[in-house]
N, C-alpha and C positions, 0 to 999 in steps of 0.2 A: 079666605086663605089662612088668616092668623089661627081660626078655629081648627082649620085642618091640621096645622102644624101642632096645636095644644092638645088635640085629641088623638093624633095617631103618631106623629114622627118624635114627640119628646120621649115617649118610652124606648123607642129604639136608641135615641142618643144616650139615655139614662144606662140601658144595658152595656153600650160599648164603652162608656166610662167606667163603669163597675169593672169589666173585663180588663181594660187596659190598667187600671189601679192595681188589680191583682197581679198582672205580670210585673209590673213595675216593684211592688213590694216583694216578689219571689225572688227577681233579679239582685234587689239590695241584700237580702237574707242570703242567697247563694254566693254572692261575692264576699260577704263577710266571713263566711265559712271557709272559704278557699284561702282567704288571707290569713286567717287564724289557724289554718292547718288541719281542720276539721274534715276536709274533703279532699281525697287523693284520686288521680286520674289513674285507672287501670291500663296497663300496657298489655298487649297481646304477646304470647310466648315469642312469636318473632321479632316483636320490637323489643323485649327484655333482651333477647339475645344480641340484637344489634346494638343495643345501648351497653352491654357488658364487653363488647368486642368492637375495637376500633378497625380491625381488619376482617378482610373477607378470609372465611376459614379455610377456603380453598387455594389461598395463594400464600407465598412465603415472600416476606419483604426482602430487599436486598440487604438490609442491615441484618436480618436474622441469617442470610446466608454467608456474609463476612463474620459474623460473630459465633457462628454454630462450632460446638466443641468438635475438634477433628478426631478425638479418641472414641472408642467404641463404649459399650454399656460398663464395662469393667474397668474403664479409665486407661486402657492402652491406648498408645499414640497411633494414629494412622501412618503408614510408611509414607514418605515424601514421593510426590509424583515423579516416576522415572522420565529421564530425558527422552526426547521424541526419537524414535529409531527410524532408520532409512527404509524406505520402501524397497521389497525384493527387487533384485536387478541392479542395474546401473542407475545412477542419478547425475544428470546435467542441469546447471543454471547458466543464464546469461546475464551478465552486468554491464552497465556503462551507459553508453548514449544511443541515439537514434539508429546506429548501424548495428549495434547489439540488439537493439528492439526489433529491426527489421522494417523500418520505414521505406516506403517505395516497392516493397514486395508485395504484388498482388495477393498471395497467399498468406502474408504476414509471418512468414516463418524466419526470413532473415538468414543470414549465414548460419548461425547457431542451430536453428530448428532445422535447416536443410542438411546441416552435418549429422545431426542426430538420426535423420531419416536414413542416410547413407549408411550410418553406423548400424541401424536397427536392420538393415538387409543382410550385414555380414554377421551380426551377432545373435547367438542363440538365447542371450538373456535379454529380458524386457527392459527397455530403456524408458525412464521417467524424465521429463524435461519441464523446467519452469523458467519463465523469462522475467526479469525484474528490472530490465533496462527501462531508461525514461529519456525521451527526446530532449535534446538540448542539454544534457548533463555535462558538466566539466569535472575535473578530477577531485577538487574539494566536495562537491556534492556527493561523489560515489564514496567518499571517505565518511561521509555524515550518515550513510545508510548503515555503517557498522556499529552505529549506536543503537540500533534496534536488536533487542534479544531473539524476536521471532526469526528475523533475517539472519542471525548468526547460527542459529539452529539450521537453516537451510545450507548455509556455508559448511557446517559439520557433517551433514549427510552426503555432501557431493563427491562424486568420483572425478568429474570434470567441471571446469569453470571457464565459460568463455567470457572475455573481457575485451571491449572496445572502449576507450577513453583517451582523450588528449586532443582530438581534432578541434572541438570546441574551444579548448584552451588557446590553441596556436592561432585560431582564427581571430582572436582578439586584438593581434598587432597589424592586422591587415589594412585598417583605416589610418595607421599613424603615418606620419611624414616619414620619408625614407631614411633620413639623418637620425629619426629617433628609434626605428625598428631595431637595430642591432642592440643597443642597450636594453630595449624592452625585451627582446628575445631572450637575453642572456638571463635577464630577472625572472622571465617567465619559465624558462627550462628548469632553473634552480629550484623554484618552488614546485613545480610539477614532480621532478624526480624526488624530492623530499616527501610530497604527498604520496607519491607511488609507494615510497619505502614504508611509510606509515600504514598505508593500506595493506600491504603485503604483511607487515607484522601482524595485523589484527587478523587477517585471513589465515596465517599460519597458526596463530594461536589457537584458533577453531579447528583448522583441518591441515595438518602438516604434510599429507600425503596426496591430496587432489592434484590433478595435472590442470594446470592454469595455460589455457590457450589465449595469448594476446594479439590482437589484430593491429597489423601496421597501417599507416595512412597511404592511401592513393592521392594522385594529383589531380584536380579538376580542369587543369590547363597546363598541357605539357609544351606550349609553345616558347619561343625565345622572348616573346613580349612579357611573360610573367616568369622571367629568369629568378629574379630575386626572391620572390614567394617559394619558387621552386627549391632554392638553395636552402631556405630556412626548413622546409618540408623534409628534405633530405637529411639535414643535420639533425632534426628532431626524431626521425625514424632511427638514424644511426646511435643517438644516445639511448633511446628506448630500448632498441634492440641489445645494445651492450649491457642495459642494466638486467633487462629480462633474463638473459643468456647466463648470467651469473647466479640467477635463482635457481634453487632445486625444484624439479618438477615443474618447470615452466617452459614455454616454447613462445618464440616470436614468429608471428607468420606474416611475410611481407605481401603487400598487395600493390605496390607501386608499379613494378613491372607488368603486373597482371592487367592493369588498365590503361597502360602506356599507350597502346594502339588499337584500343577497344572502347573508347569513351562513347562513341555513338551507340554501340551495342549495348554497353553495359550500365548506362545511367539511366535513370528513371526520367520523367517528364519534368521534374523540378530541377534537373541538371546538378544535383547535388548528392542524392542517395542513389545507390544500385538499383537497378531493376530485377526482375526475377534472374535473368541471365547472368547478371553480375553477381548477385548473391550465390547463385548455383556455382560459378566459377570459383567463389571464395571457399565455399563448403568443400569443393573437390580439392582444393589445395591443402586445405586444413586436414583432410583426410589422408592426404599422401604422408603427413608428417606425424600423424597419431600413432602411439605405440598401441600394440594390442591389450585390450582390456579383458580378455579372456583369462 
């Protein structure tokens, strides 16, 4: 066996040792050249392009868009963007709470959308309509809407503005003890009317000519058992009606009598919002008091 290894295998080991030694020596030499700077790795054309540019040449970064020179090649300034123009025809928008939103209406139109439908039948002009109302809104939340510049543009373009607000404000005193309600109501009404005044100031600053259609509150319980809450609601409607009636290009639309004998027919399953019939009845009443937009 030893004779076999000596005669045949040791030459193989010797050859492998020589080859391995050669690779080792070459590796040491190559490494030395790289460290000393004598050897550089070539880059393909694509790699060079990528290394010289941190961005995809087909894209523009947000920073470039912001910092771009607004002028033309000759250094002239680009004219400022013109204010958004109203669409051809008549423009209506709806603001406020869930009633203005149309909650409870199977078609989702609400009194404002249904009024627009009636108007469209009788008008030769195209009517554009947008709804910005939000379920649960109170008067202060509506006022905060006027801090949005995009929203103010919509106000400025409107020919008619539907508003329903105040019901959620008044509802906050329902769970108070009876002896606390009167004082709470007076404070609440004062705050509400002040907020309403500020809202109209901002609205008229953007659009002094639009017709504002302001919806009055109906009652959810006309029985004698609910007499105290009914009194607060009537006083609330009277104060709002008086305030709106003194405003130019504004109309208060009462709904208290409209629902008085029609609760079962006009309320949706939630017992709070109008159903299709209720909203349609409100829309028809609004249409009766609207001036001609021709």
